[in-house]
Each structure stands twice: as structure tokens, then as C-alpha cells.
N, C-alpha and C positions, 0 to 999 in steps of 0.2 A: 589659304596661302596664295598671294598674288604671284603671277608667273610672267616672265619675259622669255620668249623663245626666239633665238636669232635665226632659225632656219627651218622651214618646212616647204614641201613641194605640192601642197594642197592646191595652190593657184594653177600650177601646170596641169594637174589632173583635172581640175575644174574646166580648164580650157579644152583639153584634148579628149576628155571622157565625159564632158557635160555633167560633172559632178558638183552638187551644191556643197558649200562649206559645212552646212549642217547635216549633210547626208550621213546615213549609218555607215557608209563606206569610208568616210573621211576619218583619218586618224587624229588630225589636229582640230578636233571639234571646238568651236569657240565657246560653247555654253555647257560643257560637260559637267562642270562642278559649279553649282549656283553660289557657292561661298568663295570661289576664286575668280579673280579678274585677270585678264590676259592681254599682254601686248605680243602679238604674233607677227613675226617677219615673214611675209608671204612672198616666196621666190617664184619667178617664172624661170624654169630651167630651159636653156637653149642647148639641145643635143649637139655634141661634136659632129661635124660633117655637114651641118646646115650651111647653105650659102648665106652670105651676109644679108641679101635681100629677104630670104626666107626667115632668117633670125629676126630681122627688124619687124617683119610682118607679124611674127608670133608675139613679139614684145608688145606691139600695139594692140593686138587682140587680147592679150592678157591684161593690159591696162584697162580696157573697157570692161572685161569680165570682173576685175577686182572692184570696180565701182558698183556694179550691179549686185555682186555677192555681199559686199559690205553693207549696202543699203538694205538688202533683204534680211541680214542677220544683225542689224543694229550695231555695226562695228564702225568706229570712227577711224578714218584714214588720216595719218599724220604726215604733213608735208614739211619740207625744209623750213627751219626757223619757226615752226609752229610748236607751242609748248605742249607738254604731255598732260594737260589738265584733265583730259578725258580718262586717262588711265588712273590718275590720282583720284578722280571722282567716281571710280568703280564702273567705268564703261569699257567693254572690250574694244581694243585698239589695234590698228594695223600699220605696219611699215611695208611699203612696196620695195622689193629687192629683186635683183637680177643675178642669175647664176650662169655665168659665162659671158665674158665681154665681147663675144662675137656679135652680140646684140647691137653693138656700136656700129657695125657694118663698115668698119674702116674709115668712118667719117668723124673727125674730131668734133665737129659741130653737133653731132648727135648726143654728146654729153649734156649739152644744154637741153636737148629734147627730153632726155631721161629725167633731168631735174624738173623740167616743166611738168612732166607726168607724175612727179612726186617720188621718184626713186630715191631711196635713202642709202642704199648699200649695193655694191656689185662685186662678185668674184671676178677676178681678171680673166681666169680661164676655167674650163672644166678640165678633163684629164689629158686631152690632146693639146696640140699647139694651135694658136690662132694668131691674128695680126698683132696682138698685145704681147704675147710671150708663150712660154712653154708650161704645160700642165704636168701633173704628177706622173703620167705614164710615158713621158718623152725621155728617150735614152739620150745621154750626152746633151742634156738640155742647155740651150744657149741663154735662157733667162729672158729678161725684158728686151723687147725690141725698142728702137728709137721711137716708134709710134707709141709703144706701151708707156714709155717714160712721159711722153706728152699727155697721154690719157690720164695718168696719175695726177699730173699737175692740173689738168682740167677738172677732174673729179673733185680735187680738193678746193678748187676755185668755186665749184657749184655745190659744195658741202655734201658730196656723195662719199660714203665711207668705203675705203679700199678693203676688200676682203681677200685674204690669201689662202682660204681653204681651196683645195685642188691644185695649188701651186707646186711646181717643181722646187727642189731646194734652191737651185740657182735663181729662179724667179723670186723666191722668198727673200733671199739676201739682197737681190737687186732692189726690191721694194723697200727694204730696210734702209738702203742708201738714198733712195730717191724721195721717199715720202717725207713730208714735213709735219704731217699730222699723225696722230695715233691711228693704227689700223687694227683689224680684227681677223681672227680665224673663226668664222661663224659656226662651223660644224666640223671640228677636228679634235681628236683625242691624243693621248700620250703614246709616243713611240716606245718609251721605256716599258710601258705596260703591255702594249700590243704592237708587234713589229710589222706594221702595215705602212706602205709608202705614203698613204694619205694622212698619217698621224704626225704630230709635231715632236721633234727632238726636244730635249730639255733646254738646249740653247735657244731654239726657236721660241719656245714658250717664254723664256726669260727675256728675250728681246721684245716680244709683244708686251709683257708685263712692264718692262722698263720704259716703254714708250707710252704707257697709259692705255693700252688696248684691251681687248676682250678675247677670250677663247670659250666657245660654246661646246659643251659635251654632246657628242653625236651618239645616237642610240642604234646605229646600224651594226648588225652583229659582227661583221668582219673587222670593224674598228674597235670593238669592245673586248674581244677575246681572240687569242691566237688559234683557238679551235672554235670557229664561229658557231658550230652546231651546239656548243656548250654555253654560249653567251646568255647572260641573264641580267636582271636588274642590279644584282650585286656588283656586276662589272662596272656599271655606271659609277658606283661609289668608289671603286678602286681607282678609276681615272681621276675623279674629283680629289681623292685623298693624295694621289701622287702630285697633282698640280698644287694642292695646298702645301705639300712638303717643300715645294720650290718657292714658297712665299706668295702664292697666288690668291690670297684671300680677297683681294680687290679686283681680280682678273677673271676668275672662273664664273661661268654661267651655263646656260643650256642652249644647244643648237640641235634639236632633236632629229632632224631629217625625216620627220613624219611624212608619210605619203610619197617618200622617195627611197629611203633605205629599206633594208630587210630587217624587221624587228625580231628580237629574241622571242621565244615562245611565251614567256611570262609578261610580255609587254604588248598590249592590244592597241592602246591609243593614249591620249593625253591624261587619262585617269592614272597613269603610272606616276605622275608627280606626287600623288598622295602616298604611294608606297615609298618613294624616295624620301619624302619628308619624314615618314615614320621610321625608316632605317636610320636616318641621321639623328633623329631624336633618341632612338634606342642606344646610339653610340655616344650619347651625351654631348653632341655638338650644341653650342650656344644658339639660342634663337636668333640672335643678331647676325651670326655667321650664316645660318640657313637662309635668312632673308636676303643677305648679300648675294648668295648663289642663285636663289630663285628669282630675284628681280632687282635688288638694289644696285648691284654692280652695273648692270646694263642700263638701268634708269639714270644713274649718275653719268655714265658715259654718253648716252644719247643727249641728255640735257646740256652737257658741257661742249659737245662736239661743234655745234653751230656757232659757238662763241670763240672758237680757237682761231 
């Protein structure tokens, strides 16, 4: 089963811990299943509290690391306007993404720098506030700043996908007003299933769906279950099924948060996709719908985004 995963932190760990993508320690292993081919979105996480200069330096270091790791592991990096022929031809494939718009360093011209480096998607914030706007932990969040609105316009100009995972509710609704193109929540679950501030309300999911965006199911235990210590692979199915009940057949995909989140005890690494596939088959889901969730929804979105 081919897989597209909208979010992992393997690149960040590779940079900060000198960990190879193919390491035994890596959860988002590129070649775990010889019968599956993967498009992995590799995010460089920029921690809240970094100065803009430090954030920009980490981004550039991650850019160089991504090149070397993908070359070593026979992974094709896809840049803006480049077709996904490699994925269709059964080669493991990578998108370069940024988690936390603090990487822009307050410079609108740096959006072009990100694009020139091949960045395809960026979360506007992490959990705190930055120059773009307010993250999920901000009390009485003011939403998007004036600079943040300009950042969205520039991202769309350079075909970088706006990602609202980690956004405060106010920032989310501001994005819905400002963005002209579809946007995504790369690694967010259902608030109706698990009442965590990082999860999406039904209305938020419906807005992303109506705009033609994507929502990636996150495997972090606290987002899967209200009792995180009880979280398990079955909880992934609960979130999928809730989003499907909202008409999300063309919207739901995966955003595992491998190498960043805390996984349930029965999830070790990307081998879990085989278990998820088996569970969905046992529940008599059609193969066509399973393929949509595993890769087709994201593939359609990515292939159409650059033409919008």
C-alpha cells in the first residue's frame, strides 16, 4: 500500500541528533516495507523561543541535511511545479516542509528563499505566538498579524501550502478569510473525539473540506485519546471514521508526527500503516476509500495545488 504522510519530525532529529533517516531510531523509516512506496513530508521544527536569526540558521542547516539524507537513502525531493512522477514510479519521495513560521525571521523576502530551497508547506505557528500570529497555547489569541496576512499572500504566490496545525482558533478563522487557495492541517485530529486544543472542531474540518484542503491524522497519544496512556492504533480509526462521517472522504489522510509526537505503546514506527490497513479491511471499507486515505487524497491535492 502506497503512503503519503503529511508530517514527521525526522529531519529535525536528523539535524539536532545526527540521526540518519534510515537509522533504527527513526520512526518514519523510508524503506520499512519493500512493498510500499512513500511520499514523506519532512518537517524542520523550529522551537518556540528561538530568535529569528537562530530559526533561519536552523532552517538552512536542515535544508542541507535533507539533501544529503535523501541522496543517501535514494529519496527524490520534489520542488514546486515538479511532477510527482517519482512517487508514481515507485520511488520514495520527499517534500520539504517547515513547522513554525518563525523561520521566516520577520522578512517577507524570505518566503522566496524558502521556495528556492524547495519548501512545499509551512505551519504558520507552533504553539506560542510569533510575528505571523498566535498558536494554540495563546490565551485570548489575537489571530493573524498584518505581517501574517502578507506572509500568506506571499506563500500562495510562491506555491507554499499554508498549514494551520498548531494554530489558535482565531488564527484559523483569520486564515480562512485571507487565504485564496486551499490550506491544510497537516497533523491534527478531531476535537469531537479527543478534546485537545490542538485538534480541529467539526466546523474547522468542514471549512478545510469545503476549501478543498487536507487533514492529516496525527498519531501523538494526547491527540488520539482523552486518556493518553490508553491511546492505541484503534484510536486512529476513530478519528478517521469521525471525519468520514462529516463527508471527509476526499479530505482525510495521514500526518503521523513520527519522531516528534509521543506514540501509543502499540505503535513503534511506520510499520503501523500495515495494521491500519488491516483494521480498515476487517471493517469492510472499500479498497478505493482506503487508497484515498493512504495516498490518493494527498496525491490529488499536491498535483493540483501548483495549478491553482
